[in-house]
C-alpha positions in Angstrom: -37.1 114.2 50.0 -38.8 117.5 50.6 -41.2 119.1 53.1 -44.4 120.2 51.3 -44.6 123.2 53.7 -41.4 124.5 52.2 -43.2 125.0 48.9 -44.5 128.6 48.4 -48.1 129.1 49.5 -50.7 129.6 46.7 -53.6 131.8 47.8 -56.8 130.3 46.3 -59.5 132.5 47.8 -60.2 134.3 51.1 -59.1 131.9 53.9 -58.0 129.1 51.6 -54.3 128.4 50.8 -52.4 125.5 49.4 -48.9 124.0 48.9 -48.7 122.1 45.6 -46.3 119.7 44.2 -46.4 118.6 40.5 -45.4 115.4 38.9 -45.5 114.6 35.2 -49.2 113.6 35.2 -50.7 114.8 38.5 -50.7 117.5 41.2 -50.8 116.9 44.9 -51.7 119.7 47.4 -51.9 120.3 51.1 -54.8 122.8 51.5 -55.7 124.8 54.6 -59.2 126.4 55.0 -60.2 128.8 57.8 -63.6 128.2 59.3 -66.3 129.9 57.3 -64.2 130.2 54.1 -65.9 129.3 50.8 -64.6 127.8 47.6 -67.3 129.0 45.2 -69.0 126.8 42.7 -66.6 125.9 39.9 -65.5 123.1 37.6 -62.3 122.1 35.9 -61.3 119.3 33.5 -59.2 117.6 36.1 -60.3 114.6 38.1 -59.9 115.5 41.8 -59.7 113.4 45.0 -60.2 115.4 48.2 -59.0 113.6 51.5 -59.8 115.3 54.8 -56.9 115.4 57.4 -58.7 117.5 60.0 -61.9 119.5 60.4 -65.3 119.4 58.8 -65.8 120.4 55.2 -69.2 120.7 53.5 -69.1 120.2 49.8 -71.6 120.5 47.0 -70.7 118.1 44.2 -72.8 117.7 41.2 -75.8 119.2 43.0 -75.5 116.9 46.1 -74.4 118.2 49.5 -72.2 116.1 51.8 -70.0 116.7 54.9 -66.5 115.3 54.9 -64.7 114.7 58.2 -61.2 113.3 59.0 -60.2 110.2 57.0 -63.1 110.7 54.6 -62.5 111.4 50.9 -64.5 112.1 47.8 -63.7 111.7 44.1 -64.8 114.5 41.9 -64.9 113.7 38.2 -63.6 116.2 35.7 -66.0 119.0 34.6 -68.4 118.3 37.6 -69.5 121.6 39.3 -68.5 121.7 43.0 -67.9 124.0 45.9 -66.8 123.9 49.5 -67.6 125.5 52.9 -65.3 125.1 55.8 -67.5 124.3 58.8 -64.4 124.3 61.0 -60.7 125.0 60.3 -59.7 122.2 57.8 -56.6 120.6 56.5 -56.9 118.4 53.4 -55.1 116.7 50.6 -56.2 117.4 47.0 -54.9 115.2 44.2 -55.6 116.2 40.6 -55.0 114.5 37.3 -53.8 115.7 34.9 -51.4 118.4 36.3 -53.0 121.7 37.4 -50.7 123.9 35.4 -52.7 126.9 36.8 -51.5 125.9 40.3 -47.8 126.1 39.5 -46.0 128.9 41.4 -44.4 131.6 39.3 
């Protein structure tokens, strides 16, 4: 058993960091966003589930805007364009399938 906080931090963009663990077919991450930080519009082939632990996160997913608060989640299908804006400091869990090879630490 391990503590995810002992996994090296991956810097994603200004104000956004994550700790990621990888299985054979999926990646799980604990992500921290500082208030006002932005994850720009992007897409990837991975299916993604974002689950909010704390804070308020505004997301644009497939052209629709929504606000996620604690205990809320959203499934983002692969190849769908999405972005995020941290309305407050946020902690969340991101799950990806298949594995995010680009998120493995070097």
